[in-house]
C-alpha positions in Angstrom: 100.2 117.1 43.8 102.9 119.5 45.1 100.2 121.8 45.6 98.2 119.4 47.6 101.0 118.7 49.7 101.7 122.4 50.4 98.1 123.0 51.3 98.0 120.2 53.7 101.1 121.2 55.5 99.8 124.8 55.9 96.4 124.2 56.5 96.4 122.0 60.0 92.7 121.2 59.3 92.3 120.6 56.0 88.4 119.6 54.8 88.2 116.0 53.8 87.8 116.6 50.1 91.1 117.6 49.8 92.9 114.6 51.3 94.0 111.9 49.3 91.5 108.9 48.4 94.3 106.3 50.2 94.1 108.6 53.0 90.6 109.0 53.1 90.1 105.1 52.9 92.4 104.2 55.9 90.7 106.9 58.1 87.5 105.3 57.2 88.9 102.0 57.7 90.0 102.4 61.0 87.2 104.1 62.0 84.6 101.8 60.9 87.2 98.9 62.7 87.3 101.0 65.8 83.0 101.3 65.8 82.9 97.7 64.7 85.2 96.7 67.5 83.3 98.6 70.2 80.1 97.1 69.2 81.1 94.0 69.2 82.7 94.4 72.7 79.3 95.8 73.9 77.3 92.9 72.3 79.8 90.5 73.6 79.7 92.1 77.5 76.0 92.2 77.1 75.6 88.6 75.7 77.8 87.1 78.3 76.4 88.8 81.3 72.6 87.9 80.2 73.8 84.5 79.9 75.4 84.6 83.2 72.2 86.1 84.7 70.2 82.8 83.1 72.8 80.4 84.2 72.8 82.0 87.8 68.9 81.8 87.9 69.1 78.1 86.6 71.2 76.9 88.9 69.4 79.1 92.1 66.2 77.4 90.9 67.9 74.0 90.7 69.6 74.4 94.2 66.2 75.8 95.6 64.7 72.9 94.3 67.0 70.4 95.2 66.7 72.0 98.8 63.1 72.0 98.8 63.1 68.3 98.0 65.5 67.2 100.7 63.9 69.0 103.1 60.5 68.1 102.0 61.6 64.4 102.5 63.4 64.8 105.7 59.9 66.6 107.4 57.8 63.7 105.4 60.2 60.8 107.3 59.8 62.8 110.6 56.6 63.1 110.1 55.7 59.1 109.3 58.4 58.5 111.9 56.2 60.2 114.8 52.6 59.1 113.6 54.0 55.8 113.6 55.3 56.1 116.7 51.5 57.9 118.4 49.9 54.8 116.4 52.0 52.3 117.5 51.9 53.3 120.9 48.1 54.0 120.9 47.5 50.4 119.8 49.9 49.2 122.1 48.2 51.0 124.9 45.1 49.6 123.8 45.6 46.2 123.4 47.3 45.8 126.8 43.8 47.8 128.4 42.1 44.7 126.4 44.8 42.4 127.8 43.9 43.6 131.4 40.1 43.6 131.0 40.1 40.0 129.7 41.8 39.1 132.9 39.8 41.0 135.4 36.4 39.7 133.8 38.0 36.2 133.8 37.9 35.6 129.4 41.5 34.7 129.8 41.9 31.4 128.6 44.2 30.9 131.3 42.3 32.1 133.9 
């Protein structure tokens, strides 16, 4: 054991086979924990980015669908009001002309 300590102190870069089992296990544990931390952080970042992308796409779709519904309802309301106005003005014009023609030709009961 004393030989190993002297060898480790004299040789700064001792091969892994000359290190004690506890040091090797500790280094392996630290290295695997570091790799696990990096891998889990990378997976968490990718998964959160994917979820954020999906959530923002869903919100954009819902918002655009809502805006499309509101604008289409507004346009339909304006168009139907315009058509109703034109149709009522046309009917009023036709009935006023008919009443005028009835008055001229004596078809009016009051005349």
